[in-house]
Backbone as a ProteinNet text record, in pm:
[ID]
protein_1_A
[PRIMARY]
MVFKGRLSPDPILNDDMKRLKTPNISRFIQLLRNPVCGLYLMALLSFSGLTTAQQVGTQTPVTAATATAQADSPALEQDNSSAAPAILISELAATSDLVAIAKVEFTNYKYRRGFPVDGYADLSILIAYKSAAEADRIRVRDSGLHSNQCYFPTTFPGQDGARFLVFLSRHPDGDFRGNPLTCKLSVLVTDKHRYALRYPLDEQVKLSAEQSSWVTELNFNDPNAFAGSPEMTPGRKAALAAQLDGIVDARGVKYTKGLPIRYFTRLIGTANLQRPSGEGRY
[TERTIARY]
14914.2	14891	14768.2	14780.7	14672.6	14633.1	14505.1	14453.7	14392.6	14427.5	14377	14285	14202.8	14112.6	13971.7	13886.7	13747.8	13732.7	13638.3	13612.2	13525.3	13529.5	13451.4	13302.9	13216.7	13073.4	13027.8	13112.4	13077.2	13088.7	12978.8	12985	13069.7	13070.8	13152.1	13299.8	13338.7	13477.8	13519	13427.9	13459.5	13486.9	13404.4	13422.6	13553.6	13582.4	13707.4	13828.9	13819.7	13932.4	13961.4	13857.9	13879.1	13948	13908.4	13972.4	14118.6	14149.4	14286.1	14386.9	14340.3	14431.5	14488.3	14424	14471.2	14582.7	14684.8	14801.1	14777.2	14667.8	14634.4	14659.6	14758.1	14797.9	14687.4	14625.8	14521.1	14403.5	14369.2	14259.2	14298.8	14427	14473.8	14462.2	14495.2	14482.1	14337.4	14247.8	14106.4	14058.1	14108.5	14068.3	14113.3	14231.5	14278	14189.1	14121.5	14032.1	13901.9	13876.2	13757.3	13783.5	13702.7	13732.4	13742.8	13653.4	13652.9	13774.8	13802.7	13917.2	14048.6	14054.1	14175.3	14208.7	14105.9	14128.9	14176.6	14118.9	14157.9	14304.3	14346.6	14484.8	14582.5	14542.1	14628.5	14647.4	14537.5	14546.6	14635.1	14620.4	14700.3	14847.6	14881.4	15022	15079.3	14999.5	15046.8	15074.9	14988	15007.8	15134.3	15156.2	15276	15402.1	15400.8	15517.3	15541.9	15431.5	15446.5	15506.3	15461.8	15514.5	15663.8	15705	15847	15927.2	15872.6	15942.7	15955.8	15849.8	15855.9	15962	15972.8	16072.1	16212.9	16235	16366	16388.5	16283.5	16295.5	16324.6	16275.7	16302.1	16445.9	16517.3	16657.1	16748.3	16714.3	16803.5	16827.4	16719.8	16747.7	16827.4	16803.5	16877.7	17025.6	17052.4	17191.8	17258.1	17187.1	17243.7	17266	17169.9	17184.8	17301.4	17317	17428.8	17561.7	17568.6	17693	17723.9	17618.9	17640.1	17687.9	17626.3	17665.5	17809.3	17849.6	17987	18085.6	18043.9	18133.4	18145.6	18034.3	18033.4	18081.6	18070.4	18099.7	18237.5	18320.6	18451.6	18441.8	18322.7	18307.8	18305.6	18277.3	18268.4	18380.7	18491.2	18608.5	18591.8	18653.1	18649.8	18789.9	18793.3	18920.6	18985.4	19089	19159.7	19297	19297.3	19424.7	19499.8	19425.8	19491	19535.2	19505.1	19540.1	19690.9	19740.3	19883.4	19921	20042.8	20084	20090.3	20062.8	20064.1	20206.7	20218.1	20348.8	20356.1	20477.1	20499.1	20473.9	20441.6	20419.2	20545.7	20660.1	20786	20805.4	20757.4	20766.3	20674	20557.7	20467.1	20532.3	20592	20654.4	20769.8	20845.9	20961.9	20922	20801	20755.8	20656.2	20653.8	20563.1	20642.5	20585.7	20646.7	20594.9	20477.4	20417	20358.8	20403.3	20347.8	20308.1	20179.8	20133.5	20002	19973.8	19839.3	19760	19653.1	19575.2	19427	19357	19212.8	19138.3	19032.2	18951	18865.7	18883.8	18809.5	18689.4	18705.2	18599.6	18623.9	18518.5	18529.2	18436.2	18482.5	18402.8	18415.6	18325.9	18331.9	18208.1	18228.2	18116.3	18088.2	17961.2	17924.2	17848.6	17870.8	17796.9	17751.7	17620.4	17561.5	17612.4	17629.8	17668.5	17817.2	17900.2	18045.1	18113.2	18213.8	18287.5	18365.8	18362.2	18431.8	18526.3	18519.7	18608.4	18598.3	18708.9	18703.4	18822.6	18803.4	18915.4	18869	18966.8	18945.1	19048.1	19002.4	19093.5	19126.5	19255.9	19302.4	19385	19374.1	19462.8	19567.6	19691.5	19802.1	19808.5	19794.8	19802.6	19944.5	20004.6	20143.9	20210.5	20317.6	20389	20513.6	20527.1	20645.2	20743.7	20689.7	20771.2	20694.5	20749.7	20667.2	20720.6	20629	20657.4	20556.8	20492.5	20390.8	20444.1	20413.5	20456.5	20351.1	20232.1	20122.8	20065.9	19983.9	19924.9	19790	19755.4	19632.5	19663.7	19624.2	19656.5	19530.5	19542.5	19431	19475.3	19391.6	19419.9	19315.7	19359.8	19269.3	19273.1	19162	19156.5	19046.1	19052.3	18953	18937	18813.4	18785.7	18773.5	18727.8	18719.6	18827.4	18921.3	19032.8	19083.6	19173	19217.1	19298.1	19363.5	19446.8	19386.1	19254	19187.5	19207.4	19200.3	19222.5	19113	18996.8	18885.9	18866.4	18821.4	18801.1	18651.7	18613.8	18471.4	18411.2	18288.4	18219.2	18218.2	18266.5	18277.9	18233.7	18149.9	18100.1	18172.5	18176.4	18242.4	18183.4	18270	18226.4	18206.3	18210.6	18195	18327.6	18322.4	18443.6	18483.7	18575	18612.6	18699.6	18708.1	18789.2	18937.6	19020	19164.9	19232.4	19341.3	19412.2	19563	19637.5	19780.4	19788.3	19828.2	19821.5	19958.6	19957.9	20077.9	20050.6	20109.1	20075.5	20200.2	20179.2	20287.5	20246	20342.6	20317.6	20299.2	20195.6	20168.2	20219.1	20255.6	20301.7	20200.8	20072.1	19973.8	19973.5	20057.3	20067.3	19987.4	19888.6	19810.5	19875.9	19809.2	19864.9	19778	19841.5	19772	19806.4	19721.5	19744.9	19851.9	19925.9	20020.5	19941.8	19980.3	19903.3	19898.8	19987.6	19985.1	19875.9	19874.1	19770.8	19791.2	19684.8	19704.8	19667.2	19601.2	19559.5	19529.9	19552.9	19517.3	19440.6	19335.1	19247.9	19318.1	19308.9	19361.2	19243	19237.2	19128.1	19180.7	19090.4	19124.4	19082	19171.1	19140.5	19073.1	19028.6	18965.7	19065.8	19195.6	19299	19346.1	19267.1	19294.6	19429.8	19458.6	19580.1	19541	19630.7	19605	19654.6	19586	19627.7	19580.6	19661.7	19619.4	19515.3	19405.4	19300.6	19350.4	19319.1	19360.1	19237.9	19221.9	19313.1	19332.1	19451.2	19481.9	19414.1	19419.4	19368.6	19446.7	19380.2	19441.3	19565.4	19584.6	19702.8	19828.4	19813	19926.1	19947.6	20073	20105.9	20197.7	20208.2	20299.8	20402	20521.5	20620.7	20583.1	20653	20624	20642.9	20750.1	20773.9	20665	20626.6	20524.3	20388.6	20360.4	20234.1	20225.9	20342	20342.8	20310.5	20310.9	20277.9	20127.1	20050.2	19903.7	19852.5	19768	19719	19570.4	19509.5	19368.8	19355.9	19258.6	19237.2	19088.2	19055.6	18917.2	18907.1	18842.1	18834.4	18714.7	18740.5	18635.4	18626.3	18576.2	18581	18459.6	18386.8	18269.2	18304.3	18431.6	18473.6	18527.7	18505	18556.5	18458.1	18366.1	18262.8	18260.4	18231.5	18214.9	18073.3	18027.3	17891.5	17789.2	17670.4	17562	17465.3	17381.1	17283	17181.6	17161.8	17060.8	17107.8	17234.3	17285.3	17216.4	17198	17139.4	17237.6	17188.9	17280.2	17386	17346.8	17443	17556.7	17523.8	17627.9	17714.7	17653.4	17733.2	17833.1	17787.2	17875.2	17990.3	17959.7	18064.3	18165.5	18116.4	18205.7	18291.1	18230.5	18305.6	18417.1	18389.3	18491.3	18607.6	18577.5	18684.2	18767.8	18702.5	18774.6	18827.4	18796.5	18833.6	18777	18652.3	18586.7	18471.9	18386.6	18271.5	18144.9	18036.4	17908.2	17856	17809.5	17760.2	17628.6	17550.1	17423.6	17444.6	17562.9	17592.8	17657.3	17681.5	17745	17846.4	17972	18082.1	18189.6	18234.9	18334.1	18473.4	18566.8	18706.6	18760.1	18844.9	18899.1	19050.9	19115	19260.9	19323.2	19448.2	19517.6	19665.7	19735.8	19878.6	19894.9	19935.6	19948.4	20046.6	20028.2	20107.7	20256	20292.8	20435.4	20513.1	20441.7	20509.1	20512.5	20451.6	20437.4	20570.9	20665.7	20793.8	20868	20851.1	20916.2	20846.4	20715	20641.4	20681.6	20696.3	20730.9	20876.7	20962.6	21104.7	21181.9	21285.2	21361.6	21424.9	21456.2	21516.9	21419.2	21289.7	21187.9	21139	21196	21151.3	21226.7	21211.5	21280.2	21209.6	21235.5	21172.9	21248.6	21178.4	21247.6	21293.1	21389	21433.9	21341.8	21340.7	21256.6	21119.4	21039.1	20907.7	20795.1	20828.4	20722.2	20749.2	20674.1	20695.8	20566.8	20574.8	20458.7	20503.5
10567	10562	10645.6	10734.2	10825.7	10797.6	10780.4	10756.7	10882.2	10917.2	11037	11000	11094.7	11072.2	11044.4	11010.5	10986.1	10854.2	10850.3	10728.3	10634.9	10507.6	10408.3	10426.7	10392.6	10399.3	10297.2	10201.7	10103.2	10167	10185.8	10254.3	10178.6	10044.6	9967.3	9992.4	9995.1	10020.4	10161.3	10258.7	10396.1	10405.9	10339.5	10346.6	10281.1	10167.1	10098.8	10179.4	10248.5	10326.5	10443.2	10502.7	10610.9	10560.6	10441.7	10384.6	10349.2	10325.7	10287.6	10395.9	10520.5	10630.5	10620.7	10545.7	10534.3	10432.9	10459.7	10370.4	10252	10181.1	10068.1	9941.2	9864	9746.2	9641.1	9619.8	9517.2	9553.6	9683.8	9724.7	9708	9734.5	9717.5	9571.1	9478.2	9336.1	9299.2	9357.8	9330.8	9379.9	9495	9547.5	9455.5	9395.3	9304	9182.5	9146.6	9031.9	9064.3	9193.7	9233.6	9205	9119.1	9080.8	9199.9	9296.9	9411.1	9497.8	9529.2	9615.6	9545.2	9412	9336.7	9338.7	9321.1	9325.3	9462.3	9568.4	9704.2	9728.9	9683.2	9705.1	9624.2	9501.7	9420.3	9484.6	9538	9604.7	9728	9804.4	9925.6	9892.3	9788.6	9751	9698.2	9622.5	9571.2	9683.6	9785.5	9899.1	9975.3	9990.8	10061.8	9986.7	9852.6	9773.9	9776.6	9774.3	9778.2	9909.7	10019	10151.2	10159.4	10107	10108.8	10025	9906	9820	9885.1	9957.9	10024.5	10133.6	10206.4	10312.8	10255.6	10140.5	10077.5	10017.7	9956.1	9891.2	9986.8	10110.6	10205.6	10249.6	10230.7	10271.2	10162.8	10035.7	9926.6	9916.9	9918.2	9909.3	10025.9	10144.9	10261.1	10246	10199.8	10181.3	10075.9	9964.8	9858.1	9904.7	9979.6	10028.6	10124.9	10209.2	10303.8	10231.3	10125.9	10049.7	9981.4	9927.4	9862.9	9962.1	10081.5	10184	10227.6	10236.5	10275.7	10170.8	10042.6	9936.7	9932.1	9964.5	9953.7	10078.5	10195.3	10319.5	10372.3	10401.7	10460	10601.1	10662.4	10798.4	10801.9	10687.3	10682.1	10592.3	10649.3	10572	10510.4	10393	10325.2	10325.3	10288.4	10280.9	10147.1	10148.2	10026.6	10024.9	10050.2	10059.5	9927.3	9813.3	9683.6	9641.3	9721.9	9686	9697	9622.7	9625.9	9764.1	9809.5	9941.7	9946.4	10062.8	10079	10062.6	10014.5	9990	10058.4	10071.6	10129.8	10026	10073.1	9983.7	9905.2	9966.4	9895.8	9779.3	9792.1	9682.7	9568	9602.7	9500.4	9424.8	9501	9440.2	9348.3	9388.1	9309.6	9173.4	9160.7	9034.7	8961.6	8996.3	8932.3	8870.2	8765	8703.2	8764.7	8822.4	8881.2	9017.8	9118.7	9254.1	9296.2	9326	9356.3	9431.6	9501.9	9553.3	9440.4	9400.1	9286.3	9321.4	9255.4	9276.9	9149.8	9166.2	9051.5	9006	8880.8	8825.8	8742.9	8673.9	8583.2	8546.8	8536.4	8489.8	8371	8277.8	8159.3	8137.1	8199.2	8195.3	8128.1	8067.7	8026.6	8141.3	8167.6	8281.2	8235.1	8308.2	8286.2	8421.9	8437.7	8564.9	8681.6	8655.8	8761.5	8785.4	8709.9	8729.8	8606.7	8627.9	8512.4	8443.7	8311.7	8235	8130.1	8108.2	8009.9	8020.3	7992.7	7991.2	8060.1	8104.4	8162.1	8273.8	8352.7	8457.2	8439.3	8449.4	8446.5	8589.9	8618.8	8752.9	8747.7	8850.3	8865	8971.1	8942.4	9033.4	9139.1	9264.3	9374.4	9428.8	9457.1	9504.2	9436.1	9363.4	9294.1	9373.3	9400.4	9471.3	9373.5	9273.1	9169.3	9039.2	8950.5	8839.6	8704.6	8621.5	8480.5	8396.5	8458.1	8388.9	8357.2	8235.8	8195.9	8228.8	8268.8	8298.4	8436	8485.9	8617.4	8608.5	8486.7	8469.1	8381	8424.4	8352.4	8329.4	8242.6	8213	8241.5	8317.4	8353.6	8287.9	8203.7	8130.6	8187.4	8166.8	8198.7	8116.2	8104.7	8027.1	8083.6	8096.7	8143.6	8294.4	8338.6	8481	8513.9	8597.4	8630.2	8768.9	8820.3	8959.3	8982.6	8879.7	8898.1	8828.6	8818.3	8752.3	8831.4	8758.9	8820.6	8775.4	8839.4	8813.7	8936.1	8909.5	9015.4	9035.8	9152.5	9178.1	9072.7	9034.2	8935.7	8979.5	8892	8923.8	8802.9	8827.4	8721.3	8725.2	8613.5	8610.7	8716.2	8788.1	8891.7	9027.8	9032.2	9159.8	9234.1	9366.5	9448	9455	9368.5	9357	9471.4	9481.6	9586	9555	9659	9646.8	9679.2	9608.5	9625.1	9614.3	9681	9653.6	9543.4	9423.4	9307.3	9272.2	9214.3	9169.3	9024.3	8930.3	8789.1	8704.2	8583	8486.9	8353.6	8287	8156.8	8049.7	7968	7858.2	7728.8	7630.3	7501.9	7435.4	7467	7405.3	7468.9	7571.2	7635	7762.9	7781.9	7905.6	8008.2	8122.1	8229.8	8255.5	8315	8360	8506.6	8577.4	8718.3	8741.8	8851.4	8892.6	8917.7	8857.2	8872.9	9015.9	9102.3	9241	9319.7	9309.6	9367	9305.6	9256.3	9185.5	9268.8	9382.6	9458.6	9603.4	9690.7	9831.6	9866	9943.3	9972	10059.6	10017.1	10092.6	10135.1	10263.6	10317.2	10368.5	10379.2	10431.1	10577.6	10662.6	10805.3	10836	10960.4	11001.5	11005.7	10995.9	10990.9	10847.1	10751.5	10608.7	10567.5	10622.3	10587.2	10529	10444.5	10385.5	10478.5	10471.1	10546.8	10473.6	10477.6	10423.2	10516.2	10459.7	10540.2	10593.1	10718.8	10780.9	10843.6	10826.9	10767.8	10617	10572.2	10430.1	10359.4	10227.1	10151	10188	10175.9	10222.8	10143.3	10021.6	9942.5	9992.2	10082.3	10128.5	10277.7	10317.2	10458.2	10507.2	10637.3	10701.2	10783	10790.9	10879.7	11023.5	11117.9	11258.9	11290.8	11236.8	11261.3	11198.2	11075	11006.4	11076.9	11134.4	11207.2	11326.4	11383.2	11497.4	11456.3	11325	11277.2	11266	11272.4	11262.7	11383.5	11360.1	11469.5	11455.3	11566.5	11565.4	11491.7	11401	11322.5	11309.6	11296.9	11272.6	11126.6	11045.7	10902.8	10871	10783.5	10732.4	10582.3	10548	10409.8	10383.3	10275.4	10246.6	10216.7	10189.7	10161.2	10283.9	10401.8	10525.5	10587.3	10505.1	10558.6	10480.6	10553	10493.7	10522.2	10443.3	10464.2	10410.3	10470.4	10424.6	10538.8	10527.3	10633.1	10650.4	10546.5	10553.1	10627.9	10665.4	10736.8	10871.3	10913.9	11045	11154.2	11273.6	11382.9	11410.1	11399	11423.6	11322.8	11197	11094.3	11105.7	11141	11162.6	11275.5	11383.5	11497.6	11459	11380.7	11339	11248.4	11157	11066.9	11142.2	11239	11319.5	11397.8	11448.8	11523.9	11433.5	11311	11220.5	11174	11145.2	11094.1	11204.7	11328.3	11442.4	11424.3	11371.9	11347.1	11443.2	11410.2	11494.7	11410.1	11472.7	11403.9	11381.9	11261.3	11222.3	11147.2	11140.2	11067.4	10921.5	10868	10728.1	10711.8	10819.5	10814.4	10925.5	10887.8	10984.6	10940.3	11031.3	10998.9	11039.1	10945.5	10976.1	11075.8	11165.2	11268.4	11277.4	11191.1	11198.1	11060.3	11061.8	10935.9	10956.2	10843.1	10841.5	10788.6	10872.4	10829.1	10714.3	10639.8	10519.9	10550.3	10669.6	10701.7	10692.1	10688.6	10679.3	10535.6	10441.1	10307.1	10241.1	10249.6	10183.5	10243.3	10371.7	10436.4	10399.2	10379.2	10333.8	10191.5	10107.3	9967.1	9953	10036.4	10030.9	9953.3	10014.2	9950.4	9818.6	9806	9682.3	9565.9	9597.3	9492.7	9456.9	9518	9492.3	9374	9258.3	9138.6	9016.7	8905.3	8781.7	8730.4	8700.8	8652.9	8510.4	8470	8331	8249.8	8119.6	8034.3	8014.3	7932.4	7895.8	7978.1	8069.9	8147.1	8162.4	8247.4	8275	8244.3	8147.6	8113.2	8082.3
18327.5	18182.8	18150.6	18053.9	18017	17874.4	17851	17718.4	17662.8	17542.9	17478.9	17364.6	17325.7	17213.4	17261.3	17171.3	17203.5	17275.9	17372.8	17445.5	17363.1	17400.4	17329.3	17357.7	17263.4	17290	17393	17427.6	17529.2	17666.9	17744.7	17876.7	17976.4	17967.9	18062.5	18038.7	17910.7	17875.8	17913.4	17897.5	17935.4	18083	18161.8	18306.6	18347.9	18285.2	18319.2	18276.4	18165.4	18117.2	18209.8	18265.8	18361.6	18487	18533.1	18650.6	18624.3	18501.6	18467.1	18500.2	18517.7	18547.8	18688.6	18776.8	18914.5	18920.8	19000.9	19007.6	19099.2	19081.1	19165.8	19086.2	19125.6	19049.8	19048.4	19163.9	19168.2	19079.1	19075.5	18987.8	18840.6	18811.8	18674.6	18630.4	18725.5	18693.5	18670.5	18754.5	18735.5	18599.7	18558	18428	18315.2	18330.8	18227	18213.1	18325.2	18319.5	18247.5	18232.6	18156.7	18009.6	17943.3	17803.7	17710.6	17724	17633.4	17655.5	17782.2	17813.5	17780.5	17806.1	17776.7	17628.9	17545.6	17401.1	17356.4	17418.4	17383.4	17416.7	17536.3	17578.1	17491.1	17457.2	17371	17235.1	17180.4	17051.2	17059.4	17171.2	17188.7	17199.5	17280	17295.6	17164.8	17088.5	16959.9	16863.3	16861.3	16772.5	16808.9	16943.5	16988.8	16948.9	16965	16926.8	16778.2	16700.6	16555.7	16510.3	16572.3	16536.1	16562.8	16681.5	16715	16617.1	16582.6	16488.2	16352.6	16312.1	16183.3	16182.7	16295.4	16303.5	16294.7	16364.1	16357.1	16219.6	16165.5	16036.7	15924.7	15934.6	15827	15825.2	15937.1	15941.6	15885.4	15909.8	15872	15722.5	15636.8	15493	15439.3	15491.6	15444.1	15475.9	15599.3	15637.5	15551.1	15528.1	15446	15303.6	15250.4	15113.4	15101.8	15204.5	15202.4	15205	15289.9	15297.9	15166.5	15101.5	14972.2	14868.8	14869	14771.7	14794.6	14921.9	14951.2	14904.3	14914.9	14869.8	14719.3	14649.1	14504.5	14433.6	14496.8	14426.3	14461.1	14362	14390.9	14444.5	14436.5	14485.4	14636.9	14700.3	14844.3	14893.3	14927.4	14963.2	15100.6	15117.4	15244.5	15305.3	15435.5	15504.4	15473.3	15392.9	15356.6	15421.5	15552.7	15622.9	15622.4	15606	15605.8	15466.6	15364.6	15227.4	15207.5	15107.6	15076.5	15025.1	15052.7	15005.7	14853.7	14797.5	14652.6	14599.4	14475.6	14416.3	14280.3	14228.6	14097.1	13987.8	13870.3	13757.6	13725.1	13739.6	13713.5	13810.2	13932.5	14028.9	13989.4	13935.5	13884.3	13768.7	13677.7	13560.6	13599.9	13700.9	13742.6	13797.9	13851.8	13911.4	13821.2	13692.6	13597.1	13482.2	13424	13306.5	13177.9	13182.7	13063.9	13098.6	13026.4	13038.8	12898.3	12878.6	12742.9	12747.6	12638.4	12618.3	12553.8	12618.2	12570.4	12567.1	12478.2	12462.3	12502.2	12578.7	12620.3	12502	12461.5	12348.6	12393.7	12506.2	12550.8	12696.4	12773.2	12911.3	12932.1	13010.2	13044.3	13194.6	13269.4	13415.2	13473.5	13588.5	13672.2	13768.9	13791.6	13874.9	13999.1	14105.2	14229.1	14281.1	14287.2	14329.6	14245.9	14117.6	14026.1	14015.6	14091.3	14088.8	14029.1	13944.6	13891.8	14002.5	14001.9	14105.6	14047.8	13915.8	13856.1	13703.9	13636.6	13491.1	13428.1	13305.4	13231.8	13139.5	13095.1	12995	12885.1	12761.3	12647.3	12606.7	12597.3	12562.6	12434.9	12354	12238.4	12271.3	12240.5	12269.4	12160	12197.9	12101.4	12091.6	12206.6	12211.3	12330.7	12305.9	12413.2	12451.1	12580.3	12630.4	12695.1	12759.2	12823.1	12800.6	12720.6	12673	12715.1	12761.9	12786.9	12709.7	12612	12532.6	12394.7	12347.8	12214.2	12109.2	12151.2	12058.3	12089.9	11997.5	12019.1	12090.1	12134.4	12211.7	12331.4	12449.7	12572.9	12653.8	12753.2	12844	12987.2	13057.8	13197.2	13285.6	13375.8	13464.3	13605.6	13675.4	13817.5	13880.3	14012.7	14085.6	14225.4	14269.5	14404.4	14413.6	14528	14558	14658.9	14620.6	14708.3	14673.5	14755.3	14741.9	14614.5	14562.1	14443	14321.9	14316.5	14204.5	14075.3	13962.9	13832.6	13736.7	13748	13657.1	13566.7	13445.1	13347.8	13323.1	13269	13243.6	13150.7	13178.6	13096	12950	12862.5	12719.9	12638.4	12540	12452.6	12318.4	12246.9	12115.4	12021.9	11953.1	11861.7	11926.8	12057.8	12129.4	12133.4	12126.9	12137.6	12283.6	12322.4	12462.4	12511	12642.9	12705.3	12688.6	12698.6	12684.3	12817.5	12841.3	12968	12944.9	13032	13045.4	13149.9	13107.9	13196.8	13252	13371.4	13440.6	13482.3	13408.5	13425.1	13443.3	13494.4	13510.4	13450.9	13388.3	13325.9	13434	13418	13510.1	13448.1	13529.4	13472.4	13379.4	13391.6	13302.6	13163.5	13142.7	13012.4	12999.8	13087.6	13086.6	13179	13195.3	13277.2	13400.2	13499.8	13620.2	13642.7	13711.4	13736.8	13840.6	13824.4	13927.8	14056.3	14168.2	14291.2	14344.7	14297	14342.4	14269.9	14139	14051.9	13914.6	13853.5	13726.4	13605.1	13622.2	13503.7	13539.2	13439.7	13446.8	13319.8	13333.2	13219.1	13115.2	12989.6	12875.6	12788.9	12753.9	12673.8	12540.1	12444.7	12311.9	12304.2	12256.3	12246.3	12112.1	12098.8	11972.7	11857.3	11889.6	11786.8	11762.4	11813.6	11793.8	11852.1	11967.6	12039.1	12174.7	12230.2	12360.5	12471.3	12584.7	12703.1	12827.4	12931.2	13060.2	13121.2	13162.2	13226.6	13360.5	13385.8	13511	13578.2	13710.8	13809.8	13789.8	13829.7	13825	13941.4	13938.8	14052.5	14177.4	14291.1	14415.7	14454.6	14399.6	14434.3	14364.8	14267.9	14187.5	14210.6	14218.6	14239.6	14129.2	14117.5	14022.8	14100.7	14046.6	14105.6	14072.3	14131.6	14104.9	13957.1	13897.8	13755.7	13670.2	13702.8	13625.8	13635.7	13748.9	13765.2	13670.7	13635.7	13544.2	13400.5	13373.1	13238.9	13216.8	13322.9	13310.8	13234	13136.5	13052	13024	12982.1	12941.4	12807.7	12801.7	12680.5	12652.5	12526.4	12487.3	12444.6	12526.4	12499.3	12409.7	12314	12226.1	12251.1	12370.1	12415.8	12504.2	12481.9	12566.2	12710.8	12737.7	12875.9	12947.8	12889.8	12949.2	13046.9	13099.3	13188.2	13318.8	13425.3	13558	13605.7	13700.8	13750.3	13652.2	13654.7	13568.3	13542.7	13439.3	13411	13523.7	13605.4	13711.5	13835.3	13841	13958.5	13973.9	14098.1	14123.4	14082.7	14051.9	14015.7	14121.9	14247.9	14355.1	14356.3	14336.1	14335	14210.4	14099.4	13977.9	13999.6	14061.7	14085.1	14177.7	14282.4	14375.5	14307.2	14223.4	14151.8	14050.5	13981.7	13884.8	13953.3	14072.1	14145.5	14185.4	14225.7	14267.8	14149.8	14036.6	13920.3	13831.1	13867.5	13784.3	13643.9	13640.1	13513.4	13491.9	13396.4	13366.4	13371.3	13416.7	13423.8	13282.6	13259.2	13127.1	13145.8	13039.1	13047.5	13086.4	13054.7	13086.2	13223.2	13292	13423.1	13435.8	13457.1	13463.7	13365.1	13281.7	13179.8	13226.8	13210.8	13240.6	13138.8	13185.5	13096.1	13101.9	13179.7	13192	13174.8	13131.3	13113.9	13090.4	13078.2	13048.6	12907	12810.6	12670.8	12655.7	12547.9	12524.7	12510.7	12472	12454.5	12585.7	12698.5	12828.5	12881.3	12812	12867.5	12897	12802.3	12825.6	12944.3	12965.6	13080.3	13210.4	13205	13323.6	13361	13259	13282.7	13324.8	13270	13303.4	13198.6	13142.5	13035.1	13079.5	13206.3	13255.6	13252.1	13244.2	13244.4	13104.4	13002.3	12865.6	12806.2	12869.1	12824.5	12881	12822.6	12870.1	12991.8	13100.5	13221.4	13205.9	13288.4	13288.7	13378	13357.9	13441.3	13380.9	13449.8	13399.5	13463.6	13549.1	13614.1	13761.7	13825	13967.3	14044.2	14139.7	14220.2	14361.2
[MASK]
++++++++++++++++++++++++++++++++++++++++++++++++++++++++++++++++++++++++++++++++++++++++++++++++++++++++++++++++++++++++++++++++++++++++++++++++++++++++++++++++++++++++++++++++++++++++++++++++++++++++++++++++++++++++++++++++++++++++++++++++++++++++++++++++++++++++++++++++++++++++++

């Protein structure tokens, strides 16, 4: 072991430190018994261990933060090889009792660590394509955290809630539950006051080749037409914009493509534009 730098003003410690260069184990033990030299070595070893811990510690938070960002950001895709295969909107409609454009009016959820874990959302039906509802306002319940959960964005009374194309089933309690495959797709309002499905769609849903040709450039006039956040770095905004085929905006990334409402009935399928028999599917 070689010590570099200036020697201590203590002559005894200097002499002992010079002897420390010799590979004599017994002399090294004797040096440890010297109170001054022992304290010096303990301090040196503690500093070395602290430095190593700091080097390791600086890597762990960065890795954790990166993993969190990848989980939260659609710009950083993950390997979902175990996820269910994507399905067509018509397949969703065929296994639902209610298919409609609905607006979130109010949510009443219990939260755990910032995530809803139980409660309900009240929705108003704007346009019904396949209806099992007797009223223009329905309640959608869910409980727990699971792969097919159906929670809606937090909405307070009087707030302009988000709009969705919903796929729901009637429950024996009279309320609705989400289709376990996918319960909602985001619907945005254009600058011409028309509805359109936001594109890209959720990863659980796919379009046929013909349906993909219906996707068009749109100018959305909707507060829900943005992804990400204003706090994102320019690099992450650019990556997210490239993935969503959107544009960078002060509020994040703005969606610029969608499926106009004139295609909705064809997406849902004419065979599904009717009320199903039975009380629901569970």
